[in-house]
N, C-alpha and C positions, 0 to 999 in steps of 0.2 A: 083281490077282493078287499074292500074296506067296510068295516062294520062298526057301528056305534050302537050300544044297547044299555038298558038299565037292568037287564037280566044277567044271571050268572053265566060266565063264559065257560065253554066246554072245549078243552084242548083237543080231545079226540075228534070232535066235529070239525074243528078248524083244520086239523091234519088231513082228515078224510076229504075235505073240500079241495085240497091241493092237487094240481095236475103234476104227476111225477114221471110221465113218460120221458125217457131219455135222461132221467136224473140219477145221479149216483149218491146224492146227499140231500138231506133235509135238515136245515138249521132251525131250531125252535127256541124262542125266548118266551118265558112266562113271567110277567111282573106281578108281584104280590103286594097287598096292603101290609105295611110294616106294623109291628107291635111296639116300636119305640122310634123316637126321633130326637136327635141331639141329647141322648142319654135319658130322655123322659118317656114314660109309658104313653102309648097311644091306644085308645079303646075303639076308635073307628076313624075312617077317613070319609070325607065327602068330596067327591070329584064332580065338578061342574063343567059343563060344556057350553059353547055358544052356538049360534046358528051356522057358523062356518066350520065347525069341528069336522064334520063328515067330509066336506069338500077338502079341508086341509089334509086329512088322511088319504084321500084319493090322490091329491097332488104329491104326497110323499111316495105313494105307490108308483106313480108315473115317473118321478125323479129316480127312484131306485131302479126301475126297469130300464130307464134310459141309460143310466150309468153302468148297469150290468145287463146288457142285452142277452147274455147267455142264460140268465135266470129263466127257469121254466114257468114258475108260478110264485106268487107272493100273496100272503094273507095278513091283514092287519085287523085285529079286533080290539076294541077299547070299550070298557065299561064306564058308566058314569052313575052318580048317585052315591048313597051311603053304603060303605062296606066295612066289614069287621076285619081285624088282622088275619092274614093268611088267605083271604079271598083274592081271586085273580082279578087284577085291574086291566092287564093288557097282554095280548098274545101277538107275537110276530113270527111268522113261519115262512121260510123260503126254500124252494126246491131248485136245484141246479145240478149240472153235470158233475161238478167237483165241490168238495167241502170248502175250499178257499173262497170261491164265489158266493156260496150259500152263507157262510159266516160273515163275510165282508158286507154283503147286501143286507143281512139281518141287522148287523150292528149299525149300519148307516141309517136304515129306516128307524130303528129304535132311537138313535141319537137325534134324528130330526123330530120325532114325536116329543121327546123331552124338551125341545126348544119351542113347542107350540104355545102361543099365547091364548089360543081358544080353549085351552083346558086349564083349570085351576084346582089344585088339591089343598083341602083344608084338613089338617090333622086334629082330631078331637081327643083331648086328654081326659084323665079321670075327673 
C-alpha cells in the first residue's frame, strides 16, 4: 500500500492494514517533523509533492517487494503540507517471516523515499 495525504497519519491504522499471516516480525519506521535543523529552531515544515509522488511511492513499494520476495506486506504512508514539530511525516511498515528481512526492506524503502525528487521539504524558522 502506498498512501499520500494531507491528513494526520495514524500508525495504528497503518499497522492494522498490514497482512501478517506467516510473519514473525513487523518493522516500523515513523518519521517526525524536527524541531531544529543545523542547530537552528524550526517551528514548522512544509512538505510539497508533485504529480508523480504517489506513483514514485508505488514504484518504491514494487522495488522493495522485488528485492525481498519473502516480505508478506509493505505499507508506505507519506504526508504533505504544513506540519508542526513532532507531527508524523512518514510511516514505513513491513511484515516478513523474520526480523532481518523486515528491517532490511524497511530501511531500503525509507532510503529510496529520501532520494525522491518529487518531494521537497521546507523548514520554517522562527
